[in-house]
C-alpha positions, -999 to +999 in steps of 0.1 A: +277+266+229+276+235+207+288+240+171+255+229+155+235+255+176+259+283+167+255+274+130+217+274+133+217+308+149+241+322+124+218+312+095+188+327+112+205+361+116+212+362+079+177+354+068+149+380+061+119+378+084+097+363+056+119+332+055+118+325+092+086+304+088+104+280+065+134+276+089+112+272+120+095+244+102+128+229+092+141+231+128+110+214+140+118+185+116+146+177+139+120+160+162+111+136+134+148+130+127+153+119+163+122+097+159+135+082+127+169+075+143+151+056+170+130+038+145+162+029+127+173+009+157+141-011+152+148-012+115+179-033+122+155-062+130+127-052+107+150-049+077+142-012+068+161-002+037+164+035+032+165+068+051+165+098+028+170+136+036+165+161+009+163+199+006+159+224-022+138+252-037+116+263-065+120+298-079+100+320-103+107+357-104+103+371-069+085+339-057+108+315-039+095+283-023+120+263-001+114+227+009+130+200+030+120+164+037+130+135+059+116+101+048+120+064+059+109+040+032+105+002+027+103-007+064+095-044+061+070-055+087+060-089+073+076-112+047+047-134+037+027-116+025+052-087+021+041-057+041+061-025+043+057+010+057+070+044+048+069+077+066+077+112+054+077+147+070+085+178+049+080+215+052+047+210+032+032+177+045+033+146+067+026+113+050+024+076+054+028+049+028+016+013+031+028-013+006+019-049+002+029-077-021+014-111-028+032-139-047+010-165-063+039-186-077+036-195-114+002-177-116+017-143-111+021-116-085+001-087-071+012-056-052-004-025-038+006+009-025-016+033-005-006+067+007-022+093+029-008+129+032-018+157+055-010+191+040+001+218+064-015+246+043-048+228+046-063+196+030-054+160+025-044+137-004-051+100-007-039+076-034-041+039-039-026+017-065-030-021-073-008-039-098-009-075-109+003-100-135-014-131-147+005-149-175+008-125-205-016-100-189-006-071-166-032-049-150-030-017-129-057+001-110-053+036-097-075+058-076-075+087-052-089+120-041-075+153-028-085+186-013-051+202-017-032+206-050-002+185-058+020+216-057+009+223-021+020+188-012+053+188-031+066+218-049+090+198-071+061+177-086+054+204-112+087+195-129+082+158-130+082+138-162+046+128-156+033+153-131+001+150-111-030+171-119-027+205-103-064+208-094-072+217-057-102+196-051-108+165-073-104+128-077-089+102-101-098+067-113-075+049-137-069+016-154-040+004-175-035-030-191-008-047-211-012-079-231+018-096-246+008-109-280+042-125-286+077-124-272+083-090-289+048-076-295+028-059-266-006-043-267-011-014-242-042+003-230-044+033-206-073+052-193-080+076-164-109+098-154-103+132-138-132+156-141-111+184-156-088+163-178-093+126-187-076+105-213-076+072-231-046+058-249-041+027-270-007+016-284+011-013-299+048-018-290+073-040-309+108-048-295+134-057-320+169-061-306+180-028-290+151-009-304+115-007-292+090+010-316+055+020-306+025+037-322-009+045-309-037+069-304-048+094-278-083+107-268-084+133-240-116+150-230-106+183-213-122+215-201-119+232-235-131+201-254-118+169-270-081+166-277-071+137-301-039+126-318-016+099-330+015+089-311+048+074-322+078+064-300+113+049-302+134+035-274+171+026-278+183+003-251+216-016-260+221-047-240+258-041-230+258-003-231+254+019-200+231+044-218+194+044-228+175+069-251+139+074-259+117+098-279+079+101-281+059+124-304+022+133-305+005+149-334-031+159-331-058+185-327-080+202-302-108+228-304-083+256-309-066+239-338-034+218-343-015+205-313+015+183-306+037+169-279+073+159-276+092+140-250+129+130-247+144+107-221+180+097-215+198+077-189+235+068-183+249+044-157+283+050-142+304+019-139+336+011-120+365-010-134+346-042-125+316-030-146+295-026-114+271+003-113+282+031-091+257+058-100+231+069-125+224+101-144+190+107-160+176+136-181+143+144-197+126+171-218+088+174-223+067+199-242+030+191-240+010+222-248-021+201-252-023+192-215-046+215-194-042+196-161-006+205-154+012+237-143+042+235-167+035+222-203+073+228-209+095+208-184+130+195-183+153+182-156+182+160-147+188+137-117+220+124-104+224+095-080+260+085-071+270+059-045+288+074-016+295+055+016+266+033+028+242+052+006+238+075-024+243+112-030+213+128-047+212+160-069+185+173-092+180+203-113+147+214-131+132+240-153+100+248-170+075+273-182+037+279-183+017+286-215+019+322-205+057+322-206+063+323-169+096+304-162+102+282-131+135+267-119+143+243-091+170+222-074+172+195-048+201+180-029+201+151-005+214+117+006+198+083+007+211+060+034+209+022+030+200+011+065+206-026+058+242-019+050+247-006+086+232-038+100+244-067+080+223-098+084+241-128+099 
């Protein structure tokens, strides 16, 4: 018996019956892996960039949700205009991503991403995004609809720094804009409409050396009523240092009284003796009790990417809690393979 078959059977014998559904799905993903390997051969000419395999789990008390995913991203089909494809299959969903970029020379550049996901538990998710720059102005349009929750599509999404709404059947329309008033001063606007939790933000950002200071206002119509507040933020990005730090604070009110928000971000780059980047470590903490559209108002996590061979080793750990005090934890391990490094261009 081949070694890999023996290992698969050994794992199945150790698992309780309730976990066999997950592993059947995981074993079925081998078919996609074979397909992606064949597609990788095509990628040698089409300049595909990355093949990523990840697995992990989300845990809360006696509830355990395991997940695994195989994804091929940035498969370049055309170069002018840029057109790329991405494919993903996980234990929760199958999805396709189409990206396009348009270069208008000195006038600016525009790009778009559109994704469609079929959720195995039932339902679909569709998102599209259009970004563009024209001189000092940058615009971004966002839209989509879904008939399955973001958690059903991707369990780890509840831990993200900026998680998607958790509603099961809804839609989103968004607009953000930036206008560079001067070399260091930028005016930012953001707005999105989701029936159960919308928001409008306005901020002024000033960059002075390694520090970037920002201040603004938030209006967020939600199911329980209008949430409002003032925001202030500080980012510290030294030019020659491998680390970056940021903090953002919200002070405001909602129908139930005073509310606040706090977010911390940190990043560190690993460098070799030649000062070349060999990896990156990021960490965040967010506590946003005012938000009614997410599962975990309290979230924190860390993500490690470290160059290993022709790709990068991936490792992530997460934690969070609901307003009711229910704690969630999660982890994810994987490897991202750089396809182009296997097929160097002549």
